[in-house]
C-alpha positions as CSV (number, residue, x, y, z in Angstrom):
1,M,3.3,7.4,-3.0
2,E,-0.2,8.8,-2.5
3,Q,1.1,12.3,-3.4
4,Q,3.0,11.0,-6.3
5,N,-0.2,9.5,-7.8
6,T,-2.5,12.5,-7.0
7,N,-3.2,15.5,-9.2
8,S,-6.2,17.7,-9.9
9,K,-8.2,15.0,-11.7
10,E,-7.3,11.8,-9.9
11,G,-5.6,10.4,-6.9
12,V,-6.3,9.8,-3.2
13,E,-9.0,11.6,-1.2
14,V,-9.0,11.1,2.6
15,L,-12.5,11.3,3.9
16,Q,-12.0,10.4,7.6
17,Q,-9.2,9.6,10.0
18,V,-10.1,8.9,13.6
19,P,-9.0,6.7,16.5
20,F,-10.9,3.4,17.1
21,E,-11.1,0.6,19.5
22,D,-12.0,-3.0,18.6
23,E,-12.2,-6.2,20.7
24,K,-10.0,-8.2,18.2
25,L,-7.6,-5.5,16.9
26,G,-7.4,-3.3,19.9
27,K,-6.8,0.4,19.8
28,G,-5.7,2.1,16.5
29,Q,-6.5,4.5,13.7
30,Y,-9.5,4.2,11.4
31,T,-9.2,5.7,7.9
32,S,-11.7,6.1,5.1
33,K,-10.4,7.0,1.6
34,N,-11.5,7.3,-2.0
35,Y,-9.1,6.5,-4.8
36,H,-9.9,8.1,-8.2
37,L,-8.3,5.9,-10.7
38,Q,-9.1,7.4,-14.1
39,S,-5.8,6.8,-15.8
40,K,-4.7,3.7,-13.8
41,I,-7.1,1.1,-15.1
42,P,-6.0,-1.4,-17.8
43,S,-7.1,-0.8,-21.4
44,W,-9.2,-4.0,-21.5
45,M,-11.4,-2.6,-18.6
46,K,-12.1,0.7,-20.3
47,G,-14.2,-1.2,-22.9
48,F,-17.1,-1.7,-20.5
49,A,-16.5,0.8,-17.7
50,P,-16.1,4.5,-18.1
51,A,-12.9,5.8,-16.4
52,S,-14.9,8.4,-14.5
53,A,-16.9,5.6,-12.8
54,L,-13.9,3.9,-11.3
55,T,-13.7,5.4,-7.9
56,V,-12.6,2.9,-5.2
57,H,-13.5,3.2,-1.5
58,E,-11.1,2.0,1.1
59,E,-11.7,1.5,4.8
60,S,-8.8,0.5,7.1
61,W,-8.3,-0.2,10.8
62,C,-4.7,0.0,11.7
63,A,-3.7,-1.2,15.2
64,Y,0.0,-2.2,15.0
65,P,1.0,-5.0,14.7
66,N,-2.4,-5.9,13.2
67,S,-4.6,-4.2,10.7
68,R,-7.5,-4.8,8.3
69,T,-8.3,-3.1,5.0
70,V,-11.5,-3.5,3.0
71,I,-11.7,-2.1,-0.5
72,K,-14.8,-1.9,-2.7
73,C,-15.8,-0.3,-5.9
74,P,-19.4,1.0,-6.5
75,L,-19.2,0.0,-10.1
76,F,-18.6,-3.6,-9.1
77,S,-20.9,-3.8,-6.1
78,K,-20.5,-7.6,-5.7
79,C,-16.7,-7.4,-5.5
80,S,-14.6,-6.8,-2.4
81,L,-10.9,-7.0,-1.5
82,T,-9.9,-7.7,2.1
83,I,-6.4,-7.4,3.4
84,D,-5.6,-8.7,6.9
85,T,-2.1,-7.8,8.1
86,V,0.1,-9.2,10.9
87,I,3.6,-7.9,11.5
88,R,6.0,-10.2,13.3
89,P,9.7,-9.8,14.4
90,D,10.9,-12.7,12.2
91,N,12.3,-13.4,8.8
92,G,9.2,-14.9,7.2
93,C,9.4,-18.3,9.0
94,S,5.9,-18.2,10.5
95,E,3.9,-20.9,8.7
96,N,0.4,-19.7,9.8
97,A,0.6,-16.1,11.1
98,H,-3.1,-15.5,10.5
99,N,-4.2,-18.7,12.3
100,L,-6.0,-20.1,9.3
101,T,-8.0,-23.3,9.4
102,S,-6.7,-26.4,7.7
103,E,-9.2,-25.8,4.9
104,Q,-8.0,-22.3,4.4
105,L,-4.3,-23.4,4.5
106,A,-5.0,-25.9,1.8
107,A,-6.5,-23.2,-0.5
108,R,-4.0,-20.4,0.1
109,E,-1.2,-19.4,-2.2
110,V,2.0,-18.1,-0.6
111,E,4.2,-15.6,-2.3
112,V,7.4,-14.1,-0.8
113,V,7.9,-10.4,-1.6
114,D,11.6,-9.5,-1.2
115,I,11.9,-5.7,-0.7
116,A,15.5,-5.8,-1.9
117,L,14.3,-6.7,-5.4
118,Q,13.0,-4.1,-7.9
119,S,10.0,-4.9,-10.1
120,R,9.5,-3.6,-13.6
121,D,6.1,-5.1,-14.3
122,Y,3.0,-3.2,-15.7
123,W,1.6,-2.2,-12.3
124,S,4.9,-1.0,-10.9
125,K,5.0,1.4,-13.8
126,V,1.4,2.5,-13.3
127,I,2.0,3.4,-9.6
128,S,5.3,5.0,-10.3
129,A,7.3,2.5,-8.2
130,P,10.5,4.0,-6.8
131,N,13.8,3.3,-8.5
132,V,16.0,2.8,-5.5
133,D,18.7,0.2,-5.1
134,L,18.5,-1.3,-1.6
135,T,21.4,-3.5,-2.3
136,A,23.6,-0.4,-2.1
137,F,21.7,1.5,0.6
138,R,22.9,1.9,4.1
139,S,21.1,3.8,6.8
140,Q,23.3,6.5,8.5
141,R,21.2,6.6,11.7
142,T,20.6,2.9,12.2
143,S,23.5,1.3,10.3
144,R,21.0,-1.1,8.6
145,G,21.6,-2.2,5.0
146,P,22.6,-2.8,2.4
147,L,20.2,-5.7,1.6
148,L,22.5,-8.1,0.0
149,K,21.7,-11.6,-1.2
150,G,20.6,-13.7,1.8
151,W,19.8,-10.6,3.9
152,M,16.6,-12.2,5.3
153,D,18.7,-14.8,7.1
154,S,21.7,-12.6,8.0
155,C,20.2,-9.2,8.9
156,R,19.1,-8.4,12.5
157,P,16.8,-6.9,13.6
158,V,14.3,-8.1,10.9
159,M,10.6,-8.1,10.6
160,T,8.0,-9.5,8.2
161,T,4.6,-8.2,7.2
162,Y,2.2,-11.1,6.6
163,K,-0.7,-10.1,4.4
164,L,-3.7,-12.3,3.9
165,V,-5.3,-11.0,0.6
166,I,-8.8,-12.2,-0.2
167,M,-10.3,-11.0,-3.5
168,D,-14.0,-11.9,-4.2
169,A,-15.2,-11.1,-7.7
170,P,-18.3,-13.2,-8.4
171,I,-18.9,-11.8,-12.0
172,W,-19.5,-14.3,-14.7
173,G,-17.0,-14.1,-17.5
174,L,-14.9,-11.4,-15.8
175,G,-14.3,-12.4,-12.2
176,E,-11.0,-14.4,-12.6
177,R,-9.4,-11.7,-14.8
178,L,-10.5,-9.0,-12.5
179,E,-9.1,-10.9,-9.5
180,D,-5.8,-11.4,-11.2
181,C,-5.6,-7.7,-12.1
182,I,-6.4,-6.5,-8.6
183,I,-4.0,-8.9,-6.9
184,A,-1.1,-7.9,-9.2
185,G,-1.8,-4.3,-8.5
186,E,-1.8,-4.8,-4.7
187,R,1.4,-6.8,-4.9
188,A,3.1,-3.9,-6.7
189,L,1.8,-1.5,-4.0
190,F,3.1,-3.7,-1.2
191,L,6.5,-3.9,-2.7
192,A,6.8,-0.2,-3.6
193,C,5.6,1.1,-0.2
194,H,7.8,-1.2,1.9
195,R,10.8,-0.5,-0.3
196,L,10.3,3.2,0.3
197,C,9.7,2.7,4.0
198,F,13.2,1.1,4.4
199,A,14.9,3.5,2.0
200,W,13.6,6.5,4.1
201,I,14.3,5.0,7.5
202,D,16.6,7.9,8.5
203,E,13.7,10.3,8.1
204,W,11.2,8.5,10.2
205,Y,13.3,6.5,12.7
206,G,12.6,7.6,16.2
207,M,9.4,9.5,15.5
208,T,6.7,9.4,18.1
209,L,3.1,8.3,17.3
210,D,2.0,11.9,17.8
211,Q,4.5,13.0,15.2
212,I,3.3,10.4,12.7
213,R,-0.3,11.4,13.2
214,E,0.6,15.0,12.6
215,M,2.5,14.0,9.4
216,E,-0.6,12.1,8.3
217,R,-2.8,15.1,9.0
218,Q,-0.5,17.4,6.9
219,T,-0.4,14.9,4.1
220,D,-4.2,14.6,4.1
221,L,-4.5,18.4,3.8
222,L,-2.0,18.5,0.9
223,L,-3.9,15.7,-0.9
224,K,-7.2,17.6,-0.7
225,K,-5.5,20.7,-1.9
226,T,-3.9,18.9,-4.9
227,L,-7.2,17.3,-6.0
228,K,-9.0,20.7,-6.0
229,K,-6.1,22.5,-7.7
230,P,-6.7,23.2,-11.5
231,A,-4.2,21.4,-13.7
232,K,-1.5,23.4,-15.4
233,A,-1.2,22.9,-19.2
234,G,1.9,20.9,-20.0
235,S,2.8,20.3,-16.4
236,K,4.7,17.1,-15.5
237,H,6.2,15.4,-12.5
238,D,9.7,16.8,-12.2
239,G,11.1,13.5,-10.9
240,K,12.6,15.2,-7.9
241,R,12.8,12.9,-4.9
242,K,10.3,13.8,-2.2
243,T,11.1,13.5,1.5
244,L,9.0,11.5,3.9
245,K,7.5,14.7,5.3
246,E,6.2,15.5,1.8
247,E,5.0,12.0,0.9
248,I,3.4,9.5,3.3
249,V,4.3,5.9,2.6
250,A,4.1,2.6,4.4
251,V,4.6,4.1,7.8
252,G,1.2,5.7,7.6
253,S,-0.6,3.1,5.4
254,C,-2.2,-0.2,6.3
255,T,-2.2,-1.6,2.8
């Protein structure tokens, strides 16, 4: 999806990608990125913020099965978005995967995101969410799928990504609307990336970690090349389906 949303004027810019080791998360991969979002912002935001100013910086620490992502925007220096991820081999039955306190549990809002369902909301259109029918898809290599009604309880093996999303936007008169906007956008990304991850299972299943890292490296180079490439007049996305080797998705992303 990063390649799908990257062109000569906007998109994803990978700044750094190196191994890290942390006492809490363990060993993993640290990634630093810039997201240039000129055409992605809602119309109401353009009234007080020039599109050219909306560059978002993301730092992520991926150490499967745990990760942390922190996203900030220089234009809104007081705002921050933190996403803590825990992956478990269950069907979403864990009540407190993030070990929250009783106070935090009382304040949280739980939303179940079913990857079998397609979304046609505003943000799904903005990010060019894939139009793939997982209720009709079956993996040739793993024999997994289709994801029919009740699949969460009947399919095995199954895993759940538990994401703790905390948005802090202490801006008077704007904070709540900005928070709702960002959370909706992240939800659309979660759904789209994980839907593609399952739909392309035959292309990544069995890959080693070294192979995944090399795929990430090649993708980073392609993104940098695309951002620097002059735009062609009248050029449009041809709608052709890309393979996993051409487009990094949830396998190589912590968000």
